[in-house]
C-alpha positions, 0 to 999 in steps of 0.5 A: 454367200451360197452354200456349196451344192451337194457334191456329185460324181459322174461315172461314164462307161467307155465306148458307145455312140450317139444317135437320135434327136435332142434339144439342148436347153435354151441359150444361157447368154440370151436367157440372162439378157432377156430377163435384164432387158425385160425388167428395164422395159416398159410393158410385159415381156414374155420369154419362151425357151428360157434356160432354167439353170442356176445361173439364170435363176440367180438373175431372176432372183436379183431382179425380183429383189429389186422390185420386178415381178417375174412369173416362171419359169415353168416346165416349158421354159416360159417366163413373163417379166413385168418391166419397170422401165429404166428408172423403176428398179428399187434398192434391194434389202440385202446384197444380191447373191449371183451364185456362180454366174460371172455373166450376171455379175459383169452385166449387172455391174454396168446396169446398176452403175447408174442407179440412184441407190447403193447395191452389193453384188456377191457370189459363191467361192468360184465367182469370188475368185474371178477378175472384175477390174475389166468392168470396174475400171472402164465403168469408173471412167464413166463416173461409176463408184464401185468398191471391190475386194483385193485384186478387183475381185467380188464382192462389188459394192456399187454406190449411188450415181445419178448420172454416168457420162458416155465415153469412147472405149477400146476394149483391151481384149475381146470380151462380150461380157465387158462390151455388154456391161458398158452398153448397159451402162450407156443406157444411163449415161449422158451422151454417146457411149461407143465401144471398139472391139479388137475382134468380134464377140457374141452380139446378143446384147446389140441384137436384143437392144434393137429388138426392144426398140432401142437404137444401136449403131454398129459400124464394123468393130465399133458399137455406139449407143445414146443414153436416155432412151426407153426399152419397149417390151417384146416377146423373146424366143430363146434358141437352144444353146450352141455352147451346150450343143458343143458337147454333143457335136464333139461326142458324135464326131469322135464316136464311130457310128454316131449320127445325131440331130440337135434341134433349134440351135442358135447359130448366131455368127458370133457364136459358131466358132465351135462349128468352124473349128470342128469342120476344119478338123474334118467333122461332118456337121450339116446345118438344116432348116436355117431360119430366124427366130426373134432376131436370132438365126437358128438351125437343126444341126446334123452331126455324124462321126468322122475322122478328125485331124489336128490343126493350128486353131485360127486366132480369129476363131478364138473369141467365137468359141471361147466357152467351147474350148474344153469340148474342143480339147476332147476333140483334139485328144481324139484327132490324128496329129497335133492341135495347137491353140494360142491367143486364149488366155481368157480361159485361165480366168473362167469358172476354173483355169480351163487351160490347166484343168483340161491339161491335167485331165487329159494327162490323167487319161494318157494324152500328151497335153502341154499347157501354155500361157495362152493355150495348149498343145495336144497330141492326139492319142488313145484315151484311157479310163481314169479319174478327173477333177472338174474343180466345180467347172460345169464345162470341164465335167461335161467335156470329159463325159463325152471323152468316155465315148473313145476311152479304153475304160470308164471315166469318173468325174468329181465335183459335177454339181455345177453342171446345173448352172448351165445344163439342167438335165444333162445326164438324162439327155446324154443317156437318151442320146446313147451315153452310158452315164450315171451320177451319184453323191460324192463319197466322203473320202472324195470330198475330203480330198477335194477340200 
């Protein structure tokens, strides 16, 4: 297992505003998939804009361990993947350590389920608590043999399977990771694999498969793929991650006097729930210079401070903003009136229980935030300063950092090392935009309290 990173605290002074221009790191979802599909393709796949965060680096390390030559990433986010074809992966010499990356584990479970070798996937303490039955059970229906720890949690011991069988499968809940896992398994299956979604989720896997020349049939909520084809290498340009932009969208919206330009942000329609929700609350967000890069729509986002009003968040938008809700909760805390979220039980099995951890943090800052089984009820009010426990969850830490813009006193956030899993350079970029933030190693007494 991974050694825990050195504990880090963020301290953010209250007040201020955000301004200027910023480009957040590359999209994590697309970066993962570029490595995975590039490794399985025939030929050389150059990638630009790659997110060199710890999660995506874990994906690179896993494929290197299976015999794939990968150069980079360099300081500009360039990576070159020498593909080995669908059947070219080799058995690794040791279990594959995926760190904190649930995306890596769930997608690679599908990709590796049809290989002719045994492989074990494991990760850090946080990942080892995350549920994996949602992928192992449907993969078993395709003929995969996967053993797990208690309650279906990692590590995953995937046994050699020469031939999976295609299937029709209706997802019990909307999940891009489960859908993508099964589509990747479908590459190795006999016949057709079809997945039906109960609600739209991010479609990066479908888009990228088609970009690599692999036919995907999309008919409304039904996505189908035939096994036995081939992927052809293609250049990938990774846009800036809207999930990382979300913190700055919220920060600029809540801090009076803010006007910030976020450059080259991916605006895939299955990912723009954060924009739609903030606009329903009254946010001033403008999309400029819309264009398409490598099959993905991008734009420059201009966000200005605006008075926000609490809303009942439409359930149709929940799957389209599932990773951004910690930031949305901060916006709700600064809005006039009540915000109600339902239908988001998925938040309880992320890197932390994001419903409970965000409610605890908001309450510590003086906000009336009531967790429910599948969401939260937040009454907007005046944020106070205080101490926040992020429980090692990168999105919790970055969301509460933005809360300081409207707080009456400084905010100190504990256990922030995992911010590097998705947003290396967050502190320096936030400072450049105007946030008065510093990071320091956690004190011994803080680490002891956390233990």
